[in-house]
Backbone as a chain_set.jsonl record, in Angstrom:
{"seq": "MRNTDFIEFVFVLALLGACASAWALTDPTRPYNFRVEPEFVEIEVPEESTDWRLNGIRIDGDKRSAILNGVMIREGEMIENARVLTINPSSVVIEQGDQHLVIKLLDTKVKKPARAGGQ", "coords": {"N": [[-0.972, 51.036, -21.189], [-1.314, 50.107, -17.857], [0.732, 50.514, -14.931], [0.529, 48.4, -13.037], [-0.607, 46.393, -14.595], [1.457, 45.95, -16.383], [3.433, 44.942, -14.664], [2.19, 42.582, -13.801], [2.08, 41.255, -16.259], [4.844, 40.886, -16.847], [5.51, 39.283, -14.686], [3.984, 36.934, -15.197], [5.175, 36.126, -17.616], [7.78, 35.581, -16.671], [7.222, 33.497, -14.929], [6.222, 31.534, -16.69], [8.518, 31.146, -18.242], [10.266, 30.094, -16.332], [8.994, 27.685, -15.717], [9.123, 26.373, -18.192], [11.9, 26.11, -18.552], [12.564, 24.48, -16.385], [11.228, 22.153, -17.063], [12.675, 21.295, -19.222], [15.055, 20.404, -18.191], [17.348, 17.776, -17.929], [18.948, 14.784, -16.828], [22.362, 14.728, -17.246], [23.918, 12.469, -17.062], [22.348, 10.35, -17.592], [21.671, 7.268, -19.188], [21.429, 6.637, -22.754], [18.234, 6.322, -24.218], [16.982, 5.711, -21.812], [14.475, 4.541, -19.656], [12.089, 5.995, -17.626], [9.806, 5.077, -16.421], [8.803, 2.613, -14.111], [9.216, -0.907, -14.437], [7.213, -3.618, -13.796], [7.361, -6.9, -12.656], [5.585, -9.793, -12.327], [5.794, -12.231, -9.868], [5.511, -15.458, -8.419], [5.349, -16.279, -5.091], [5.63, -18.755, -2.739], [3.284, -19.049, -0.028], [4.181, -20.075, 2.416], [6.846, -19.562, 2.339], [9.4, -17.632, 3.681], [11.496, -14.84, 3.85], [14.056, -14.756, 5.86], [15.556, -12.491, 8.084], [18.042, -11.746, 10.264], [18.443, -9.322, 12.545], [19.588, -8.568, 14.977], [20.981, -9.649, 18.162], [20.477, -10.222, 21.602], [21.873, -11.053, 24.617], [21.502, -11.457, 27.957], [22.579, -12.595, 30.707], [20.453, -15.115, 31.643], [18.459, -14.264, 30.018], [17.354, -14.081, 26.785], [17.062, -12.545, 23.661], [16.073, -11.612, 20.348], [16.159, -9.833, 17.225], [14.226, -10.441, 14.644], [13.442, -10.251, 11.336], [12.755, -7.611, 11.855], [11.225, -7.759, 14.163], [11.026, -8.058, 17.655], [11.878, -10.969, 19.375], [11.582, -13.848, 21.552], [12.922, -16.896, 22.967], [10.914, -19.719, 22.24], [8.722, -18.284, 21.352], [6.317, -17.474, 18.752], [6.778, -16.489, 15.387], [5.547, -15.147, 12.516], [5.17, -17.92, 10.623], [6.602, -19.683, 12.193], [8.369, -21.222, 14.958], [10.457, -20.035, 17.536], [13.263, -21.689, 18.491], [15.919, -21.762, 19.732], [18.15, -19.183, 20.852], [21.211, -18.205, 19.978], [24.602, -16.876, 20.5], [25.392, -15.95, 17.916], [23.451, -16.721, 16.152], [20.082, -17.807, 15.323], [17.821, -20.399, 15.958], [15.117, -21.724, 14.317], [11.912, -23.347, 14.064], [10.245, -24.33, 11.34], [7.465, -25.526, 10.07], [8.25, -28.806, 9.396], [10.929, -28.432, 9.433], [14.147, -27.443, 10.686], [15.609, -24.395, 10.919], [18.595, -22.508, 10.682], [19.382, -19.292, 11.323], [21.744, -17.01, 10.622], [23.534, -14.362, 12.209], [25.677, -12.933, 11.102], [27.338, -13.575, 8.148], [29.748, -16.105, 8.055], [31.742, -15.988, 6.173], [32.361, -13.371, 5.882], [33.519, -12.584, 8.216], [36.728, -12.041, 9.651], [39.739, -13.042, 11.25], [41.252, -11.057, 13.835], [44.128, -9.084, 13.232], [47.433, -9.456, 14.491], [49.036, -6.977, 16.432], [47.672, -4.827, 15.344], [47.735, -4.485, 12.574]], "CA": [[-0.922, 49.943, -20.243], [-1.048, 50.615, -16.517], [1.934, 49.996, -14.281], [0.23, 47.103, -12.415], [-0.778, 45.429, -15.684], [2.787, 45.634, -16.901], [4.105, 44.096, -13.656], [1.549, 41.27, -13.888], [2.502, 40.658, -17.521], [6.233, 40.465, -16.677], [5.498, 38.177, -13.73], [3.472, 35.759, -15.894], [6.228, 35.699, -18.544], [8.87, 34.99, -15.888], [6.739, 32.22, -14.422], [6.193, 30.598, -17.811], [9.905, 30.841, -18.595], [10.834, 29.218, -15.306], [8.396, 26.352, -15.875], [9.655, 25.767, -19.414], [13.299, 25.713, -18.362], [12.602, 23.356, -15.452], [10.751, 20.972, -17.771], [13.694, 20.876, -20.179], [16.235, 19.882, -17.511], [17.507, 16.327, -17.921], [20.169, 14.31, -16.191], [23.366, 14.518, -18.284], [24.549, 11.155, -16.924], [21.348, 9.327, -17.893], [21.984, 6.522, -20.405], [20.587, 6.844, -23.91], [16.994, 5.531, -24.226], [16.638, 5.313, -20.446], [13.046, 4.658, -19.379], [11.834, 6.402, -16.255], [8.695, 4.297, -15.877], [9.226, 1.313, -13.576], [8.622, -2.096, -15.032], [6.889, -4.571, -12.751], [7.302, -8.29, -13.066], [4.855, -10.574, -11.34], [6.369, -13.523, -9.527], [4.742, -16.175, -7.419], [6.122, -16.699, -3.931], [4.782, -19.588, -1.884], [2.911, -18.387, 1.214], [4.974, -20.546, 3.545], [8.225, -19.131, 2.169], [9.698, -16.367, 4.333], [12.884, -14.41, 3.766], [14.424, -14.463, 7.243], [16.675, -11.577, 8.306], [18.371, -11.597, 11.68], [18.983, -7.979, 12.681], [20.352, -8.386, 16.205], [20.816, -10.635, 19.24], [20.831, -9.703, 22.932], [21.926, -12.086, 25.657], [21.79, -10.84, 29.249], [22.4, -13.687, 31.661], [19.598, -16.164, 31.07], [17.462, -13.621, 29.15], [17.814, -14.04, 25.39], [16.097, -12.013, 22.7], [16.648, -11.328, 19.035], [15.296, -9.097, 16.31], [14.106, -11.258, 13.44], [12.551, -9.55, 10.396], [12.309, -6.363, 12.467], [10.349, -8.028, 15.303], [11.747, -8.621, 18.794], [11.347, -12.282, 19.74], [12.285, -14.603, 22.594], [12.834, -18.342, 22.761], [9.587, -20.291, 22.447], [7.668, -17.479, 20.731], [6.005, -17.685, 17.338], [6.903, -15.356, 14.484], [4.969, -15.548, 11.239], [4.741, -19.325, 10.652], [7.709, -20.459, 12.762], [8.612, -21.111, 16.4], [11.859, -19.798, 17.88], [13.72, -22.761, 19.376], [17.04, -21.283, 20.552], [18.866, -17.975, 20.444], [22.638, -18.356, 20.258], [25.288, -15.593, 20.353], [25.512, -15.471, 16.538], [22.418, -17.305, 15.29], [18.789, -18.175, 15.902], [17.292, -21.634, 15.376], [13.661, -21.723, 14.306], [11.253, -24.525, 13.508], [9.233, -23.924, 10.374], [6.91, -26.797, 9.586], [9.048, -29.917, 9.924], [12.343, -28.086, 9.23], [14.844, -26.579, 11.629], [16.43, -23.45, 10.154], [19.552, -21.71, 11.439], [19.537, -17.977, 10.714], [22.977, -16.452, 11.18], [23.6, -12.913, 12.332], [26.66, -12.444, 10.143], [27.897, -14.671, 7.373], [31.113, -16.378, 8.5], [32.681, -15.649, 5.107], [32.706, -11.967, 6.03], [34.355, -12.435, 9.408], [38.151, -12.336, 9.543], [40.388, -12.903, 12.568], [41.99, -9.811, 14.029], [45.576, -9.188, 12.997], [48.25, -9.114, 15.659], [49.755, -5.707, 16.316], [46.838, -3.804, 14.721], [48.103, -4.266, 11.164]], "C": [[-0.559, 50.518, -18.872], [0.168, 49.925, -15.931], [1.673, 48.619, -13.668], [0.008, 46.037, -13.475], [0.562, 44.988, -16.24], [3.536, 44.692, -15.952], [3.51, 42.69, -13.688], [1.99, 40.528, -15.143], [3.932, 40.115, -17.42], [6.303, 39.264, -15.733], [5.034, 36.878, -14.399], [4.506, 35.234, -16.876], [7.379, 35.023, -17.803], [8.469, 33.616, -15.364], [6.699, 31.162, -15.524], [7.602, 30.197, -18.24], [10.549, 29.9, -17.602], [10.289, 27.806, -15.437], [8.97, 25.638, -17.096], [11.095, 25.315, -19.229], [13.418, 24.543, -17.396], [12.168, 22.074, -16.138], [11.839, 20.423, -18.689], [14.927, 20.284, -19.505], [16.237, 18.354, -17.551], [18.829, 15.989, -17.256], [21.213, 14.047, -17.268], [24.044, 13.156, -18.195], [23.588, 10.013, -17.241], [21.705, 8.598, -19.185], [20.981, 6.81, -21.521], [19.408, 5.868, -23.873], [16.619, 4.994, -22.848], [15.153, 5.549, -20.217], [12.835, 4.962, -17.91], [10.738, 5.553, -15.621], [9.205, 2.968, -15.33], [8.511, 0.176, -14.289], [8.416, -3.122, -13.919], [6.771, -5.966, -13.34], [6.595, -9.05, -11.96], [5.544, -11.913, -11.137], [5.49, -14.162, -8.458], [5.674, -16.649, -6.317], [5.205, -17.549, -3.072], [4.507, -18.89, -0.558], [3.789, -18.808, 2.383], [6.434, -20.124, 3.462], [8.42, -17.753, 2.799], [11.182, -16.078, 4.177], [13.295, -13.939, 5.155], [15.647, -13.553, 7.281], [16.868, -11.406, 9.811], [19.093, -10.268, 11.847], [19.821, -7.778, 13.935], [20.032, -9.452, 17.222], [21.24, -9.967, 20.54], [20.761, -10.846, 23.927], [22.371, -11.407, 26.944], [21.515, -11.887, 30.315], [21.591, -14.799, 31.029], [18.492, -15.589, 30.184], [18.042, -13.489, 27.751], [16.699, -13.491, 24.518], [16.837, -11.714, 21.404], [15.654, -10.494, 18.241], [15.351, -9.834, 14.981], [13.048, -10.625, 12.547], [11.956, -8.29, 11.023], [11.414, -6.52, 13.675], [11.177, -8.626, 16.431], [11.066, -9.913, 19.233], [12.187, -12.881, 20.866], [12.125, -16.082, 22.294], [11.435, -18.837, 23.102], [8.466, -19.509, 21.79], [7.482, -17.845, 19.269], [6.222, -16.376, 16.587], [6.512, -15.848, 13.103], [4.535, -17.009, 11.329], [5.822, -20.217, 11.249], [7.798, -20.226, 14.27], [10.106, -20.954, 16.638], [12.273, -20.859, 18.883], [14.832, -22.271, 20.303], [17.623, -20.013, 19.954], [20.301, -18.134, 20.917], [23.326, -17.004, 20.078], [25.393, -15.066, 18.914], [24.453, -16.045, 15.599], [21.141, -17.57, 16.081], [18.314, -19.427, 15.183], [15.777, -21.564, 15.488], [13.152, -23.021, 13.717], [10.117, -24.033, 12.627], [8.691, -25.186, 9.718], [7.673, -27.939, 10.223], [10.544, -29.662, 9.754], [12.869, -27.23, 10.37], [15.787, -25.707, 10.809], [17.335, -22.685, 11.1], [19.746, -20.402, 10.683], [20.715, -17.308, 11.397], [22.94, -14.933, 11.176], [24.526, -12.314, 11.298], [27.272, -13.64, 9.449], [29.363, -14.871, 7.779], [32.142, -16.077, 7.428], [33.158, -14.207, 5.236], [33.667, -11.767, 7.188], [35.798, -12.815, 9.1], [38.762, -12.204, 10.928], [41.169, -11.594, 12.642], [43.481, -10.058, 13.801], [46.338, -8.771, 14.251], [48.956, -7.801, 15.411], [48.977, -4.629, 15.587], [47.162, -3.53, 13.259], [46.976, -4.61, 10.241]], "O": [[0.376, 51.309, -18.744], [0.576, 48.863, -16.401], [2.531, 47.743, -13.774], [0.396, 44.886, -13.277], [0.776, 43.811, -16.531], [4.196, 43.754, -16.399], [4.248, 41.708, -13.611], [2.244, 39.324, -15.104], [4.198, 38.999, -17.864], [7.076, 38.335, -15.966], [5.638, 35.828, -14.183], [4.704, 34.023, -16.969], [7.897, 34.004, -18.259], [9.275, 32.686, -15.355], [7.101, 30.019, -15.304], [7.846, 29.035, -18.565], [11.299, 29.003, -17.988], [11.031, 26.835, -15.287], [9.267, 24.445, -17.043], [11.471, 24.243, -19.704], [14.291, 23.693, -17.57], [12.691, 21.005, -15.824], [11.913, 19.214, -18.908], [15.773, 19.709, -20.191], [15.229, 17.72, -17.238], [19.717, 16.835, -17.146], [20.976, 13.21, -18.14], [24.684, 12.726, -19.155], [23.965, 8.843, -17.169], [22.013, 9.247, -20.185], [19.835, 7.179, -21.263], [19.587, 4.7, -23.525], [16.003, 3.934, -22.741], [14.628, 6.615, -20.539], [13.353, 4.254, -17.046], [10.746, 5.337, -14.409], [9.957, 2.269, -16.009], [7.353, 0.297, -14.687], [9.351, -3.448, -13.188], [6.157, -6.17, -14.387], [6.97, -8.956, -10.791], [5.838, -12.633, -12.091], [4.815, -13.472, -7.694], [6.664, -17.334, -6.575], [4.113, -17.11, -2.713], [5.383, -18.216, -0.017], [4.108, -17.99, 3.246], [7.185, -20.312, 4.419], [7.686, -16.815, 2.486], [12.02, -16.963, 4.35], [12.923, -12.844, 5.577], [16.643, -13.804, 6.604], [15.962, -10.975, 10.525], [20.21, -10.095, 11.36], [20.685, -6.901, 13.958], [18.976, -10.082, 17.178], [22.233, -9.24, 20.583], [19.738, -11.517, 24.064], [23.468, -10.853, 27.021], [20.383, -12.052, 30.77], [21.985, -15.364, 30.008], [17.674, -16.341, 29.654], [19.086, -12.867, 27.554], [15.547, -13.911, 24.619], [18.06, -11.582, 21.378], [14.463, -10.458, 18.55], [16.372, -9.85, 14.294], [11.894, -10.479, 12.95], [10.805, -7.94, 10.761], [10.885, -5.529, 14.177], [11.935, -9.572, 16.219], [9.853, -9.957, 19.437], [13.328, -12.484, 21.101], [11.298, -16.474, 21.471], [10.844, -18.44, 24.106], [7.353, -20.023, 21.677], [8.356, -18.437, 18.636], [5.893, -15.297, 17.081], [7.06, -16.823, 12.588], [3.594, -17.308, 12.064], [5.952, -21.377, 10.86], [7.371, -19.194, 14.788], [10.92, -21.646, 16.027], [11.722, -20.939, 19.982], [14.702, -22.355, 21.524], [17.597, -19.793, 18.743], [20.566, -18.19, 22.118], [22.712, -16.071, 19.56], [25.473, -13.854, 18.714], [24.546, -15.874, 14.383], [21.123, -17.558, 17.312], [18.389, -19.518, 13.958], [15.218, -21.377, 16.569], [13.854, -23.706, 12.973], [9.163, -23.411, 13.095], [9.37, -25.829, 8.918], [7.743, -28.038, 11.448], [11.346, -30.583, 9.913], [12.151, -26.41, 10.942], [16.654, -26.212, 10.094], [16.916, -22.265, 12.178], [20.214, -20.397, 9.545], [20.69, -17.067, 12.604], [22.391, -14.305, 10.27], [24.201, -11.298, 10.682], [27.676, -14.606, 10.096], [30.127, -13.908, 7.838], [33.321, -15.922, 7.747], [34.237, -13.863, 4.754], [34.526, -10.886, 7.148], [36.06, -13.781, 8.384], [38.348, -11.344, 11.705], [41.677, -11.097, 11.637], [44.011, -11.115, 14.142], [45.936, -7.857, 14.971], [49.422, -7.54, 14.302], [49.555, -3.6, 15.235], [46.885, -2.438, 12.762], [47.114, -4.486, 9.025]]}, "num_chains": 1, "name": "protein.A"}
């Protein structure tokens, strides 16, 4: 056997060994009978239904804008199937169909008053 053949043979064996050991690696914290394949469930969502997310509000004098579902909007503009009526410091009021919806920037249950003395 020539020297180059031997080197090629050793290289192929090392490559096969590395592939086999990488294939055998599993997560030791994985639960028993854990399935890696995702399971998809089909659900029907009405077209007019929108999950509104208010990401930010900017008020500069009489200029008001907000980021709603990742889109910058101003009062009077349309977004998806709704019109923006007013932008307040902590909420946006939109008109969707015949409903007026108030989308809050931060849930008031999360807010807490500041403690005196920094405690």
